[in-house]
PyMOL commands that place a pseudoatom at each C-alpha (Angstrom):
pseudoatom trace, name=CA, resn=MET, resi=1, chain=A, elem=C, hetatm=0, pos=[13.949, -9.321, 8.360]
pseudoatom trace, name=CA, resn=ALA, resi=2, chain=A, elem=C, hetatm=0, pos=[12.235, -7.225, 5.866]
pseudoatom trace, name=CA, resn=HIS, resi=3, chain=A, elem=C, hetatm=0, pos=[14.243, -5.698, 3.050]
pseudoatom trace, name=CA, resn=ALA, resi=4, chain=A, elem=C, hetatm=0, pos=[11.844, -3.006, 1.886]
pseudoatom trace, name=CA, resn=LEU, resi=5, chain=A, elem=C, hetatm=0, pos=[9.334, -0.459, 2.862]
pseudoatom trace, name=CA, resn=LEU, resi=6, chain=A, elem=C, hetatm=0, pos=[6.741, 0.516, 0.336]
pseudoatom trace, name=CA, resn=GLY, resi=7, chain=A, elem=C, hetatm=0, pos=[4.390, 3.505, 0.736]
pseudoatom trace, name=CA, resn=ILE, resi=8, chain=A, elem=C, hetatm=0, pos=[1.355, 3.529, -1.546]
pseudoatom trace, name=CA, resn=GLN, resi=9, chain=A, elem=C, hetatm=0, pos=[-1.448, 6.079, -2.150]
pseudoatom trace, name=CA, resn=ILE, resi=10, chain=A, elem=C, hetatm=0, pos=[-4.012, 4.588, -4.328]
pseudoatom trace, name=CA, resn=ILE, resi=11, chain=A, elem=C, hetatm=0, pos=[-6.387, 7.004, -6.114]
pseudoatom trace, name=CA, resn=PRO, resi=12, chain=A, elem=C, hetatm=0, pos=[-9.179, 5.161, -8.106]
pseudoatom trace, name=CA, resn=LYS, resi=13, chain=A, elem=C, hetatm=0, pos=[-11.065, 6.798, -10.811]
pseudoatom trace, name=CA, resn=VAL, resi=14, chain=A, elem=C, hetatm=0, pos=[-14.493, 6.329, -9.470]
pseudoatom trace, name=CA, resn=PRO, resi=15, chain=A, elem=C, hetatm=0, pos=[-17.521, 5.768, -11.784]
pseudoatom trace, name=CA, resn=GLY, resi=16, chain=A, elem=C, hetatm=0, pos=[-19.874, 8.779, -11.754]
pseudoatom trace, name=CA, resn=GLY, resi=17, chain=A, elem=C, hetatm=0, pos=[-17.379, 10.724, -9.464]
pseudoatom trace, name=CA, resn=GLY, resi=18, chain=A, elem=C, hetatm=0, pos=[-18.570, 8.885, -6.346]
pseudoatom trace, name=CA, resn=ASP, resi=19, chain=A, elem=C, hetatm=0, pos=[-16.766, 8.574, -3.048]
pseudoatom trace, name=CA, resn=VAL, resi=20, chain=A, elem=C, hetatm=0, pos=[-13.346, 7.021, -3.204]
pseudoatom trace, name=CA, resn=ILE, resi=21, chain=A, elem=C, hetatm=0, pos=[-13.223, 5.850, 0.333]
pseudoatom trace, name=CA, resn=PRO, resi=22, chain=A, elem=C, hetatm=0, pos=[-14.942, 2.516, -0.159]
pseudoatom trace, name=CA, resn=TYR, resi=23, chain=A, elem=C, hetatm=0, pos=[-12.654, 1.717, -3.058]
pseudoatom trace, name=CA, resn=VAL, resi=24, chain=A, elem=C, hetatm=0, pos=[-9.654, 2.580, -1.012]
pseudoatom trace, name=CA, resn=ASP, resi=25, chain=A, elem=C, hetatm=0, pos=[-10.936, 0.471, 1.779]
pseudoatom trace, name=CA, resn=GLU, resi=26, chain=A, elem=C, hetatm=0, pos=[-11.033, -2.468, -0.641]
pseudoatom trace, name=CA, resn=ALA, resi=27, chain=A, elem=C, hetatm=0, pos=[-7.487, -1.829, -1.776]
pseudoatom trace, name=CA, resn=ILE, resi=28, chain=A, elem=C, hetatm=0, pos=[-6.335, -1.806, 1.960]
pseudoatom trace, name=CA, resn=ALA, resi=29, chain=A, elem=C, hetatm=0, pos=[-8.178, -5.067, 2.421]
pseudoatom trace, name=CA, resn=VAL, resi=30, chain=A, elem=C, hetatm=0, pos=[-5.934, -6.585, -0.190]
pseudoatom trace, name=CA, resn=ILE, resi=31, chain=A, elem=C, hetatm=0, pos=[-2.905, -5.635, 1.862]
pseudoatom trace, name=CA, resn=GLY, resi=32, chain=A, elem=C, hetatm=0, pos=[-4.525, -7.011, 5.022]
pseudoatom trace, name=CA, resn=ALA, resi=33, chain=A, elem=C, hetatm=0, pos=[-5.268, -10.408, 3.238]
pseudoatom trace, name=CA, resn=SER, resi=34, chain=A, elem=C, hetatm=0, pos=[-1.564, -10.541, 2.177]
pseudoatom trace, name=CA, resn=GLY, resi=35, chain=A, elem=C, hetatm=0, pos=[-0.254, -10.881, 5.715]
pseudoatom trace, name=CA, resn=VAL, resi=36, chain=A, elem=C, hetatm=0, pos=[2.485, -8.422, 5.397]
pseudoatom trace, name=CA, resn=ARG, resi=37, chain=A, elem=C, hetatm=0, pos=[3.067, -5.856, 8.114]
pseudoatom trace, name=CA, resn=TYR, resi=38, chain=A, elem=C, hetatm=0, pos=[1.381, -2.527, 7.281]
pseudoatom trace, name=CA, resn=GLU, resi=39, chain=A, elem=C, hetatm=0, pos=[0.270, 0.885, 8.726]
pseudoatom trace, name=CA, resn=VAL, resi=40, chain=A, elem=C, hetatm=0, pos=[-2.417, 3.049, 7.340]
pseudoatom trace, name=CA, resn=GLY, resi=41, chain=A, elem=C, hetatm=0, pos=[-1.681, 6.738, 7.520]
pseudoatom trace, name=CA, resn=PRO, resi=42, chain=A, elem=C, hetatm=0, pos=[-3.775, 9.702, 6.520]
pseudoatom trace, name=CA, resn=LEU, resi=43, chain=A, elem=C, hetatm=0, pos=[-2.191, 10.094, 3.094]
pseudoatom trace, name=CA, resn=GLU, resi=44, chain=A, elem=C, hetatm=0, pos=[-0.730, 6.650, 2.339]
pseudoatom trace, name=CA, resn=THR, resi=45, chain=A, elem=C, hetatm=0, pos=[-0.312, 3.226, 3.595]
pseudoatom trace, name=CA, resn=VAL, resi=46, chain=A, elem=C, hetatm=0, pos=[3.223, 1.732, 4.292]
pseudoatom trace, name=CA, resn=MET, resi=47, chain=A, elem=C, hetatm=0, pos=[3.972, -2.006, 3.851]
pseudoatom trace, name=CA, resn=GLU, resi=48, chain=A, elem=C, hetatm=0, pos=[7.062, -3.808, 5.177]
pseudoatom trace, name=CA, resn=GLY, resi=49, chain=A, elem=C, hetatm=0, pos=[8.429, -6.949, 3.535]
pseudoatom trace, name=CA, resn=GLU, resi=50, chain=A, elem=C, hetatm=0, pos=[10.327, -8.262, 0.519]
pseudoatom trace, name=CA, resn=LEU, resi=51, chain=A, elem=C, hetatm=0, pos=[10.392, -6.061, -2.396]
pseudoatom trace, name=CA, resn=GLY, resi=52, chain=A, elem=C, hetatm=0, pos=[8.910, -8.504, -4.948]
pseudoatom trace, name=CA, resn=THR, resi=53, chain=A, elem=C, hetatm=0, pos=[6.064, -9.402, -2.579]
pseudoatom trace, name=CA, resn=LEU, resi=54, chain=A, elem=C, hetatm=0, pos=[5.245, -5.807, -1.957]
pseudoatom trace, name=CA, resn=LEU, resi=55, chain=A, elem=C, hetatm=0, pos=[5.191, -5.016, -5.734]
pseudoatom trace, name=CA, resn=ASP, resi=56, chain=A, elem=C, hetatm=0, pos=[2.915, -8.061, -6.280]
pseudoatom trace, name=CA, resn=ILE, resi=57, chain=A, elem=C, hetatm=0, pos=[0.530, -6.501, -3.666]
pseudoatom trace, name=CA, resn=VAL, resi=58, chain=A, elem=C, hetatm=0, pos=[0.456, -3.197, -5.529]
pseudoatom trace, name=CA, resn=LYS, resi=59, chain=A, elem=C, hetatm=0, pos=[-0.383, -5.144, -8.681]
pseudoatom trace, name=CA, resn=GLN, resi=60, chain=A, elem=C, hetatm=0, pos=[-3.277, -6.876, -6.891]
pseudoatom trace, name=CA, resn=MET, resi=61, chain=A, elem=C, hetatm=0, pos=[-4.505, -3.623, -5.420]
pseudoatom trace, name=CA, resn=ASN, resi=62, chain=A, elem=C, hetatm=0, pos=[-4.722, -2.113, -8.902]
pseudoatom trace, name=CA, resn=GLU, resi=63, chain=A, elem=C, hetatm=0, pos=[-6.497, -5.068, -10.357]
pseudoatom trace, name=CA, resn=LYS, resi=64, chain=A, elem=C, hetatm=0, pos=[-8.890, -5.044, -7.470]
pseudoatom trace, name=CA, resn=MET, resi=65, chain=A, elem=C, hetatm=0, pos=[-9.835, -1.386, -8.350]
pseudoatom trace, name=CA, resn=ILE, resi=66, chain=A, elem=C, hetatm=0, pos=[-10.615, -2.488, -11.878]
pseudoatom trace, name=CA, resn=GLN, resi=67, chain=A, elem=C, hetatm=0, pos=[-12.638, -5.544, -10.668]
pseudoatom trace, name=CA, resn=ALA, resi=68, chain=A, elem=C, hetatm=0, pos=[-14.548, -3.194, -8.428]
pseudoatom trace, name=CA, resn=GLY, resi=69, chain=A, elem=C, hetatm=0, pos=[-15.691, -1.098, -11.567]
pseudoatom trace, name=CA, resn=CYS, resi=70, chain=A, elem=C, hetatm=0, pos=[-13.123, 1.682, -11.619]
pseudoatom trace, name=CA, resn=PRO, resi=71, chain=A, elem=C, hetatm=0, pos=[-12.191, 2.453, -15.195]
pseudoatom trace, name=CA, resn=GLY, resi=72, chain=A, elem=C, hetatm=0, pos=[-8.609, 3.391, -14.158]
pseudoatom trace, name=CA, resn=VAL, resi=73, chain=A, elem=C, hetatm=0, pos=[-6.475, 3.899, -11.169]
pseudoatom trace, name=CA, resn=LEU, resi=74, chain=A, elem=C, hetatm=0, pos=[-3.416, 6.031, -10.189]
pseudoatom trace, name=CA, resn=SER, resi=75, chain=A, elem=C, hetatm=0, pos=[-0.932, 4.642, -7.644]
pseudoatom trace, name=CA, resn=GLN, resi=76, chain=A, elem=C, hetatm=0, pos=[1.759, 6.800, -6.104]
pseudoatom trace, name=CA, resn=VAL, resi=77, chain=A, elem=C, hetatm=0, pos=[4.499, 4.525, -4.785]
pseudoatom trace, name=CA, resn=LYS, resi=78, chain=A, elem=C, hetatm=0, pos=[7.564, 5.251, -2.800]
pseudoatom trace, name=CA, resn=ILE, resi=79, chain=A, elem=C, hetatm=0, pos=[10.200, 2.458, -2.052]
pseudoatom trace, name=CA, resn=SER, resi=80, chain=A, elem=C, hetatm=0, pos=[12.989, 2.166, 0.421]
pseudoatom trace, name=CA, resn=TYR, resi=81, chain=A, elem=C, hetatm=0, pos=[15.117, -0.871, -0.139]
pseudoatom trace, name=CA, resn=ARG, resi=82, chain=A, elem=C, hetatm=0, pos=[18.045, -2.099, 1.947]
pseudoatom trace, name=CA, resn=PRO, resi=83, chain=A, elem=C, hetatm=0, pos=[19.530, -5.501, 1.279]
pseudoatom trace, name=CA, resn=GLU, resi=84, chain=A, elem=C, hetatm=0, pos=[20.682, -5.802, 4.903]
pseudoatom trace, name=CA, resn=GLY, resi=85, chain=A, elem=C, hetatm=0, pos=[17.209, -5.210, 6.147]
pseudoatom trace, name=CA, resn=MET, resi=86, chain=A, elem=C, hetatm=0, pos=[15.024, -2.507, 7.373]
pseudoatom trace, name=CA, resn=SER, resi=87, chain=A, elem=C, hetatm=0, pos=[11.662, -1.862, 9.327]
pseudoatom trace, name=CA, resn=MET, resi=88, chain=A, elem=C, hetatm=0, pos=[9.241, 0.809, 10.063]
pseudoatom trace, name=CA, resn=ASP, resi=89, chain=A, elem=C, hetatm=0, pos=[9.990, 0.672, 13.676]
pseudoatom trace, name=CA, resn=ALA, resi=90, chain=A, elem=C, hetatm=0, pos=[13.743, 1.439, 13.168]
pseudoatom trace, name=CA, resn=LEU, resi=91, chain=A, elem=C, hetatm=0, pos=[12.856, 4.524, 11.098]
pseudoatom trace, name=CA, resn=THR, resi=92, chain=A, elem=C, hetatm=0, pos=[10.214, 5.876, 13.495]
pseudoatom trace, name=CA, resn=GLU, resi=93, chain=A, elem=C, hetatm=0, pos=[11.210, 4.698, 16.919]
pseudoatom trace, name=CA, resn=LYS, resi=94, chain=A, elem=C, hetatm=0, pos=[12.846, 8.111, 18.013]
pseudoatom trace, name=CA, resn=TYR, resi=95, chain=A, elem=C, hetatm=0, pos=[9.546, 9.808, 17.268]
pseudoatom trace, name=CA, resn=ARG, resi=96, chain=A, elem=C, hetatm=0, pos=[7.492, 7.521, 19.433]
pseudoatom trace, name=CA, resn=GLY, resi=97, chain=A, elem=C, hetatm=0, pos=[6.955, 8.518, 23.083]
for i in range(1, 97): cmd.bond("trace and resi %d" % i, "trace and resi %d" % (i + 1))
show_as sticks, trace
zoom trace
């Protein structure tokens, strides 16, 4: 069972003030390639897994933005950690119909 949830909103500094969406899509693709469970929301993406793994993915996402030509990136991260385990489903099941 996963021990952590990590919510991330990545805000790349886009060259020439262009559209951030293509860059955000590339960052989300990094998560997809990682194999961890995740859900994309309108303001952030939440990942479920081991804390060290999730933090490594955040690092890879930031590095991907620089490789894509962004001069900088801001990542807003929220972490919920429980050694006995946790899941997105357990936290949201009462809200699902």
